[in-house]
N, C-alpha and C positions, 0 to 999 in steps of 0.2 A: 260783365266787367272782366271776368277771367279770360274770355275769348280774345280780348284786346291784347293780352300778353302771350298768346299762342305763338306768334313769330319768334319771340325771345326764347320760349320753351323749345321750339324746333332748333334754333341756333345752339342752345346749350346742349341739347340731346346729341346733335351732330358732333360737337366737340368732345363730349363724354365718350361716345362710341369710338371716335378716332384715338383717344387716349388709351382705350382698352385694346387697341391694336387691330380694329376692323379696317379693311381696305378703304382708303379715303374715297376713291371714285364711286364705289358701290354704296358706301354709307351715305354720301351726299345725294346720289341719284335715287337710291332705294327709299330713304326716309322722305325725301321730297315728293316722290310719286305717291307714296302711301298717304302722306298728309294731304296732297292735292286731291286724291280720289275721295278721301273721307270728307274733305271740306267742300269739294265741288263735284265734278264727275269726270269720266274718262275723256270726254270731248274737250275739256279744258287743255289737255296736253297736245292738242293740235298746234297751239302756240309754241310749244316746246320744239316741235319739228321745224317750225319756221325759224326759231332762234338758232338751232343747230345748223340749219342750212345757211343761215347768215354768217355763222362762224366759219363754215367751210369755205365761204367766199372771201374771207379776210386775208388779203394778200400779204399783210405784215407777218402773219403767223407762219408763213412758209419759211421765214428766217430761222425759226426754232430748229427744225431738223437740219438745216444747212449749217448753222453755227455748231450744233452738237456734232455733226459729221466732221467739221473742221477741227474741233477740239480733240476728238478721239483719234483722228488720223495723225495729228501732230504729237499726241501722246505716244502713239505706236512708232513714230518716226525716229525716236531717239534724240529729238531736238533738245529736250531738257538736259540730258546728260552732256551733250556737246556744249550747250550754252553755259552750263555750270562750270565745266572744266576750263573753258576759255575765260569766263569772267573771273573765276577764282585766281587764275594765273595773272590776269591784268591787274587785279587789285591785291595781288599776293604780298606786296611789300608792306601794305598798310595793316596795322593791327585791326583785327575784326574784318579783314578784307573778304574772307570766305563768307561770313554772315551777310555782309553788304551785297555780295554777289548773289546770295540766295534771295534776298529781297528784290533785287533788280530782275533776276530770272523769274521770280514769282510774278512780278508785275508784267513782264513780257509774255509769260505763259497765260496770265489772266487776259491780256489783250489779244492773245492768239486763240484761247480756248473758251474762256468764260464759264468753265465747269469746275466748281469748287472741289468736289470729292476727288475728281481725277487729278487735279493739280496738287492737292495735299498728299495723296497717296504716292504720286510720281516723285514729288520733292522729298518725301520721307524716305522712300526706298533708295534714292540716289544720293541725297546730300547728308542725311543723318549719320550713316556709318562713316562717311568721309570726315564730317565735322568732329565726331567723337574720336576718330583715329588721330586727328591732328591736335587733340588736346582741348577742344572746346568744352565749356561747361554744359552739362546735359540740360540745365534749365534754359540757358541762352539759346542753345541749339534747337530745342523743341519749340520754344516760344517763337523764334524767328521763322521756323518752317511752317508752323500752324497758322501764324498770322499772314505770312506771305501767300500761303495757299488759298486764303479767302479773298484775296484782292480781286478775284474773278467776279465777286458780287457787285463791285462798284466800277471797275475799269472796263470800258467798252471794248469790244462788243460783248455785252453780258446777256446771257439768257434771262437773268432776273429782270434786267431793264426792258428787254423785248416784251416779256409777259406783263410787267407793270405798265408799259406804254399802252398795251392792248386793253387792259382792265380799266386804267384811268382815262382811256380814250384821248390820249395825247400823242404827239409825234414821237416815235421811237428815236428818230434822228436827233430831235431836240433833247431828249433824255440823254442820249449818248454824249452830245456836246456839253450839256450841263454837268455830266459826271466827270469830265476830264480834270478840271481843276481840283475838286475834292480828292480824286484818285491820286493825282500827282502830289498833293500836300501830304496825304497819308503815307505814301512811299517815302517822301522826304523826312517825315517825322520818325518813321521806323529806322531809317538810316542814321539820323542824328542820335537816337537813343542807343543804337548799337555802337556807334563810334564813342559816345560818352562812356558806356560800360567798358569798352575795350581799353580806354585810357585810364579809367579809375580802377579796373581790375584786369591787368594785362594777362594774368594767367587764365582768365575765362575765355579769351579770344586771341590766341597767338597768331602771328603772321606766318605765311608759308615759307618754307626753307629756301635759301638762296639757290641750292642745287636744282630744286623743282622749277624755279623761275627761269633759270638758265636753260634747262632742258626744253622748256616751252618755246623760248625764243630761238633756239637753235634747230628746232624741228618743224619748219614750215608754219610759223606762227601766223603770218598774214592770211594764209589760205584758211586756217582754222577760224580766224576772226570773221572772214567773209562768209564762210559756210554757216558758222554757228550764230553769228550776231547780225550781219548785214542782211542776209536773205530773209530771216524772220521779220526783221524791222521793215523791210520793203513790203512784205505781205501785210503787216499791220497798217502801214502807210496807205497801201492800195485799198484796204477794206474801209478804214476810218476816213482817210482822205477823200475818197469818192463820195462818202456820205456827207461830210462837212462841206465839201465844195458844191454839193447839190447835183453832182454828176449822176449818182445812183441812189436808189432807195435802199434802206437797210436790207431788204430781201435780195435785191440785185447784188449788193456788196457782199452779202453772205454767200451767194453763189460763186463770186470771185474768190472768196476766202476758201471755200471748199475745194475748188480746182487748184488754188495755190498750195493748199496743204498737201494735196497729192503730189504736186511737182516737188515740194520740199522733201517729201518722203523719198521720192525717186533720187534726188540729189544726195540724200543721206544714205542711199543704197540699202534702204530697208523695205522698199515697196515690193509686194508680191500679191498674187491672187488670194492667198490665205489671209494676209493682212487686210486686204480690201473686203473680203467676206466677213471677217471679225468686226471691222469698223461698221459695215452696213448692218450687221446683226445688232450690235450694241446701239447704233443710232435708231434703228427701228424700235427696239425695246424701250428706250428712253422717250422717244417721240410718242409712242402709243400710250405710255404712262401719262405723259403730260396731257394728251388730248382726251383720254378717258376721264381724267380729273376735270378737264374743262367741260366735258358733257355733263358730268355730275354737278359741277358748280353752276352750270347754266340752268339745270333743273331746280337747284336750290334757290337761285336768284329769282327765277320765275315765280315759284310758290311763295317765297318770303315776301316779295313785293305785292303779290296778289292778296296776301293776308294782311297787308298794310304794315309790314315790318319796317320799311324805310321811313314811312310817315310817323310810326310810333317812336322810333329812335330820334327822329328830328324833333318831335314834340317834347320828348323827355329832356333833350339837350337844351331846347329853348326854355322850357319851364324851369330847368335846373340852373339857368343863368350861366351856362358854359360859354366862356369866351373861346375864340378860335385856338388860342395857345393852350388853354386848359384841355380842350377836346383833343388837340394834337398830342398832348402829354399822355392822355388816357389811351389813345390809339397806339402810340409808340410803346407804352408799357405792355399792352395786350399782345402786340406783335413780338416784343422782346421775350415775353414769357412763353408764347406759343412756339417760338423758335427753338426752345429747349426740347420740345416734344414732337413737333411735326415739321416736315420739309417745307422749303420756301415756296414750292409750287402750290401746296395746299393753302398756305397762309395768303398768298396773292389772290387765289381764287375764292377764298371764303371770307376773309376779313376786309380786304381792300374794296371789293364791290359794295359792301355795306357802308363803309366810311366815306368813299369817294363822293357820292351825291351830296353828303352833308358838308364836306369841305368846299365843294363847288358852290353850294348855296350860301356859304359864309364868305365867298369871294376869295378863297385862298388859292394861290398858284399851285396847280396840280403837278407841275414839273418839279417844283421845290419839294412837294410832298413825296413824290416818287423817289427822289434822291435820299431824302431823310429815311424813308422806309428801307431802301437798299442798304444804307449805312447801319441802320438799326438791326437789320437781319444779320449783317456781317458781324456786328458786335455780339449778338446773341449766339451765333455759331461758334464764337471763341470763348464764351464765358463759362467757367467751371460752375457746377460739376457736370452739366449736361451738354456742353458745346459739341455739336456734330464733328467739327474739325478735329477736336481732341480725340474723339473715338476713332476717326479715320487714321490719325497719326499713330495712335496706340496700337492699332491693328497691324501696322507694318514696322513698328519700332523694334530694335533688338531687345532681348530679354532683360538687359541691365537697366533699361529705361523704365522707371516706375511712374505710376500715375501722379505721385507727388511732384515729380520733376515737371510733368506737363502742366500741372496746376500752378506751380510757383513761377514757371517760365512764362506763362501766358498773361499773368496779371498786369505787368507794365504795358503790354500791347493793348490789352482791354482798356486800360486807363487812357492810352493815346486815342483809341477809337472813340471813347466817351467824350474826350476833350474836343475832337474834331466834330462830333455830332452836335455838341453844345454850341461850338463856333458857327456851324452852318445854321442852327436855329436862330442865334443872336444876329448873325450877319448873313442874310439870304443872298447878298451880293456875291458870295463865294460860288454860289450855283449859277446866278444870272449873269455874271460878268462876261464870260466867254461867249455865250449865245448873243448877248447884246452887242459885243464888239464885232462878232462875225456879221451880224445883221447890218451894222453900220459900215 
């Protein structure tokens, strides 16, 4: 009887060791191999080599290093700084215009990079001192930056969506298409909230001075707009447009994005061999981390299923009378709490493969599930006291910014995230409308 629950014990032990700080890839792989050898024999792991070889042949996964390269290159290009200066001047007359600019720039960087940590840190270093200098409330400034920086979780091309598509065994292009409407709604809700606060509390988000606006328009404004706004927009259009139009696969579009990011860096006059080496080194580091975790997760999945773990979970859910919505609530809660302690890559490779076959057996749309998990992870990364984005921002914030400013500032944005998450659960059409319209 006890042996039936060994898969759950293995799952719990993996989670416990990760929480104690052991490396995720080696914890997953090491424990799984140990359990496999004890339960079966070493020949059993011949299947593992076949699975890893199959993963190496997965063409979609090539998009991961290409999108990572694209994001890091654009971070080094100075694009964020140019975008923010230009957008702030364009919206300068409006109360809260600088904060609105931060949200729009965050959305554009998300669509250009898809890397949350890099976006939050870049936005924090560039825009937080500027917002504070111009009299913005520390709570509104920090909340705006942290929430805008996490848009890379849901706005394509997102590394999160690429990995979710691979694990859920659904089209990454379909996931990208389905994520567009929720992503745009989220940006819109952020902007509405900022405008409302700006008019209710004008001292919290003052407009830019008339002199600054005049200086912008008198010093080659249109050239700045083309370089800072139009060129990145064209890159996004090339990457996403080629996927949605069916011209290119996500991997091919990622290659276009990588080349485009180099050209944009050249236009910004920031390109050098030193920059290229740094970008290649950082890309290699992040890619190796992702794929080492993938190898560990493949070992875990093989042993977990051989021990009957997926069948055990399915039986427990069936016997417990779980409806699809109740099971969804449990999975989202587990993912939300896990997001406080471990990175999205580990969550996608540990929790999602266990839940996906059950959702599939229940007849639930896996594209919808993928978008919900991405939104849920994004909410988790913003939620005090453990949100990763808050730690990233605190690390680059000026000394006068206290942790309490971060916590109070982010609460309204977390409420907006939860509101959208609930709306997507209640109205799945938010996710399915654009893919259905494009198919027709």
